[in-house]
C-alpha positions in Angstrom: 10.1 -0.4 -19.1 8.3 -3.7 -18.5 4.9 -3.9 -17.4 5.4 -4.7 -13.6 1.6 -4.5 -12.9 1.1 -7.5 -15.1 4.4 -9.4 -14.0 3.9 -9.2 -10.3 0.1 -9.5 -9.9 -1.2 -12.6 -8.3 -3.9 -13.8 -10.7 -7.3 -14.5 -9.0 -7.6 -18.1 -7.9 -3.9 -18.8 -8.7 -1.6 -20.5 -6.2 1.8 -18.9 -5.4 4.8 -20.6 -4.3 6.9 -18.1 -2.9 10.2 -20.4 -3.0 9.7 -19.8 -6.9 10.0 -16.1 -6.8 13.4 -14.5 -6.6 13.2 -11.6 -3.8 16.4 -10.1 -5.3 14.6 -9.5 -8.7 15.2 -6.0 -10.1 14.1 -5.8 -13.6 16.2 -4.5 -16.3 18.0 -1.8 -14.1 21.3 -2.9 -12.4 21.4 -0.2 -9.8 19.5 2.4 -7.8 21.5 5.1 -9.7 20.4 3.6 -13.1 16.6 3.3 -11.9 16.6 6.8 -10.3 15.2 8.7 -13.4 12.3 6.3 -13.6 11.8 6.4 -9.9 11.6 10.3 -9.9 9.3 10.4 -13.0 7.0 7.9 -11.1 6.9 10.2 -8.2 6.1 13.3 -10.2 3.2 11.5 -11.9 1.8 10.1 -8.5 1.6 13.7 -7.5 -0.4 14.7 -10.6 -2.7 11.8 -10.4 -3.5 12.2 -6.7 -4.4 15.8 -7.5 -6.8 14.7 -10.0 -8.3 12.2 -7.6 -8.6 14.9 -4.8 -10.3 17.3 -7.3 -12.6 15.0 -8.9 -13.9 13.2 -5.9 -15.1 10.1 -7.5 -12.6 7.6 -6.6 -10.3 6.7 -3.6 -7.3 4.7 -3.2 -6.4 2.1 -0.5 -2.9 0.7 -0.3 -2.3 -2.3 1.9 1.1 -3.2 2.8 2.1 -6.6 4.4 5.4 -8.3 4.8 7.7 -10.0 7.3 9.6 -7.8 9.8 12.2 -5.5 8.1 10.4 -6.0 4.8 10.4 -2.3 4.2 6.9 -1.1 4.8 8.1 2.2 6.4 10.3 2.8 3.6 7.5 2.3 1.0 5.4 4.7 2.9 8.1 7.4 2.9 8.5 6.8 -0.8 4.9 7.1 -1.6 4.5 10.3 0.5 7.3 12.0 -1.4 4.8 11.8 -4.4 1.7 12.8 -2.7 0.2 15.7 -0.8 0.0 14.5 2.7 -3.2 16.4 3.4 -5.0 14.1 1.0 -3.3 10.9 2.4 -3.6 9.1 5.6 -1.4 6.4 7.1 -2.8 3.7 9.7 -0.7 1.1 11.4 -2.5 -1.8 12.8 -0.7 -3.2 15.8 -1.9 -5.8 18.4 -5.7 -5.2 18.9 -6.6 -3.5 22.1 -9.1 -5.1 24.5 -11.9 -2.8 23.1 -11.2 -3.9 19.6 -11.1 -7.6 20.6 -14.6 -7.2 21.9 -15.8 -6.6 18.4 -15.5 -8.3 14.9 -12.0 -8.2 13.4 -13.0 -5.6 10.8 -14.5 -3.2 13.2 -11.2 -1.4 13.9 -10.3 -1.1 10.1 -13.6 0.5 8.6 -13.0 4.1 10.3 -9.8 4.1 8.3 -10.7 3.4 4.8 -10.4 6.4 2.4 -13.3 8.7 1.3 -13.7 9.8 -2.1 -10.7 11.9 -3.1 -8.5 10.4 -0.4 -5.6 7.9 -0.3 -5.2 5.7 2.7 -2.1 3.5 3.4 -2.3 0.5 5.7 0.9 -0.5 7.5 0.0 -4.0 8.3 -3.8 -4.4 8.1 -7.0 -6.6 8.6 -4.7 -9.4 7.2 -3.1 -9.8 10.4 -6.1 -11.7 11.4 -5.4 -14.5 8.8 -1.5 -14.3 9.4 -0.3 -13.8 13.0 -3.6 -15.2 14.3 -3.0 -18.3 12.3 0.6 -18.7 12.9 0.3 -18.3 16.6 -3.0 -20.1 16.9 -4.8 -17.2 18.5 -8.1 -18.5 17.1 -9.2 -22.0 16.0 -8.9 -22.7 12.2 -12.7 -22.6 11.8 -12.5 -18.9 12.9 -9.7 -17.5 10.8 -10.4 -19.6 7.7 -13.8 -18.0 7.5 -12.2 -14.6 7.4 -10.9 -14.9 3.9 -14.5 -14.8 2.6 -15.4 -11.8 5.0 -12.3 -9.9 3.8 -13.2 -10.4 0.1 -16.7 -9.1 0.9 -15.5 -6.1 2.8 -13.1 -5.1 0.0 -15.7 -5.7 -2.6 -18.0 -3.3 -0.7 -15.4 -0.6 -0.8 -14.8 -0.9 -4.5 -18.5 -1.1 -5.4 -20.0 1.4 -3.1 -17.1 4.0 -2.7 -15.2 3.6 -6.1 -12.1 2.5 -4.0 -9.2 1.2 -5.8 -7.5 -1.3 -3.6 -3.7 -2.2 -4.2 -2.2 -4.8 -1.9 1.4 -5.2 -1.8 3.3 -8.2 -0.2 6.9 -7.0 0.2 9.0 -10.3 -0.2 12.5 -10.4 1.2 14.7 -13.5 1.7 15.5 -14.7 5.1 19.2 -13.8 4.6 18.2 -10.3 3.7 16.1 -10.0 6.8 19.0 -10.9 9.0 21.2 -8.4 7.1 18.7 -5.6 7.9 18.6 -6.6 11.6 22.3 -6.2 11.6 21.9 -2.8 10.1 19.7 -1.9 12.9 22.3 -3.1 15.5 25.2 -1.2 13.8 23.3 2.2 13.2 22.1 3.9 16.4 19.7 5.9 14.4 17.8 2.6 13.7 18.2 0.9 17.1 14.8 2.2 18.1 13.3 -0.2 15.6 14.8 -3.3 17.4 12.5 -5.7 19.2 13.3 -9.1 20.7 10.2 -10.5 19.0 11.9 -10.0 15.7 14.1 -13.0 16.4 11.4 -15.0 17.9 9.3 -14.5 14.9 12.1 -15.7 12.6 11.6 -19.3 14.0 8.2 -19.2 12.4 9.4 -18.3 9.0 8.1 -21.4 7.2 4.7 -21.0 8.9 4.4 -17.3 7.8 5.3 -18.3 4.3 2.4 -20.8 4.3 0.1 -18.3 5.5 1.1 -15.7 3.2 0.7 -18.2 0.2 -2.8 -19.1 1.5 -3.6 -15.3 1.9 -2.5 -14.5 -1.7 -4.5 -17.5 -3.1 -7.6 -16.9 -1.2 -7.9 -13.0 -1.4 -6.4 -11.7 -4.6 -9.4 -10.7 -6.5 -10.2 -8.6 -9.6 -11.3 -5.7 -7.5 -8.5 -6.1 -4.9 -5.5 -7.8 -6.3 -2.2 -8.7 -4.5 1.2 -7.9 -6.0 4.2 -10.0 -4.9 7.0 -7.2 -4.6 10.6 -8.5 -4.7 11.9 -6.2 -2.0 15.5 -7.3 -1.3 16.5 -4.2 -3.4 14.9 -1.4 -1.8 15.1 0.9 -5.0 13.3 -1.8 -7.1 10.8 -2.2 -4.4 10.0 1.5 -4.6 10.1 1.6 -8.4 7.8 -1.4 -8.8 5.1 0.0 -6.3 5.0 3.6 -7.7 4.8 2.0 -11.3 1.8 0.0 -10.3 0.1 2.7 -8.3 0.3 5.0 -11.4 -0.9 2.4 -13.9 -3.8 1.7 -11.7 -4.8 5.3 -11.3 -4.2 6.2 -14.9 -6.8 3.4 -15.8 -9.6 5.5 -13.9 -9.3 8.0 -16.7 -9.8 10.8 -14.0 -10.5 14.3 -15.1 -10.5 17.7 -13.4 -14.2 18.9 -12.7 -15.7 21.9 -14.5 -15.8 25.1 -12.6 -18.9 25.7 -10.4 -18.7 29.4 -10.9 -19.1 31.7 -14.0 -15.5 32.3 -14.7 -16.3 35.5 -16.8 -18.0 37.0 -13.8 -15.1 36.1 -11.5 -12.6 37.6 -14.0 -14.5 40.9 -14.0 -14.5 40.8 -10.3 -10.8 40.2 -10.4 -10.2 43.1 -12.8 -12.3 45.4 -10.6 -10.2 44.3 -7.6 -6.9 44.9 -9.5 -8.0 48.4 -10.5 -9.0 49.1 -6.8 -5.7 47.8 -5.7 -3.7 50.1 -8.0 -5.8 53.1 -7.0 -5.1 52.7 -3.3 
């Protein structure tokens, strides 16, 4: 299998032109069925690696998901959670800020949701909304949102240095045609209609502005300690395959190990043997 981590990462300082990336890219697999064994293998490996992280409690994992409407953020979360114990994993969705949140700095609402050691946190949208929506809709002057790139980089570096947090940021890239096809699926499928919003179509008018904002975001905030990955997401199965592959490679690089027992195993075994004898005698 190709090294998707190296193929899809945004190198620090590089400029990405999304028009040069094929959102329909699907690697060497031609179908979901063909890719399924690899996807299932990745899910099993994620389960093992999360268990190691939870037991060792030296590292944590923050997964950031950004993308245009219908890009597949919810689908990615479902996929990741099939390979992780939900008790050690938290999902936070960042919607329009509340009045209280607007009374604070833009990172104030984010910090309580970052993962502690041994934990996994998934952000469905994130602090990056403050350099995306805010920029596109001119909710703050450029002098304000342009400074946020530096503040975000400092914030993420703090998490990496002080808490051992591995930060993986995924931009789910779909074509404008694929987005419209997914909007149609929502209209045609009663089980999906709850997702429909009139803002979906209003936001499509700003597509080129969002693309420009995403490109600047990728350029300014993909760092060694918190890299961005551009995930071609027209094919949902490839999206899931690529993200789970990158998560596994990143966690494996931490060389995590199970901690040594904190009790005397020989003593505990003797207690077990005595308990077993007592249980048989009763």
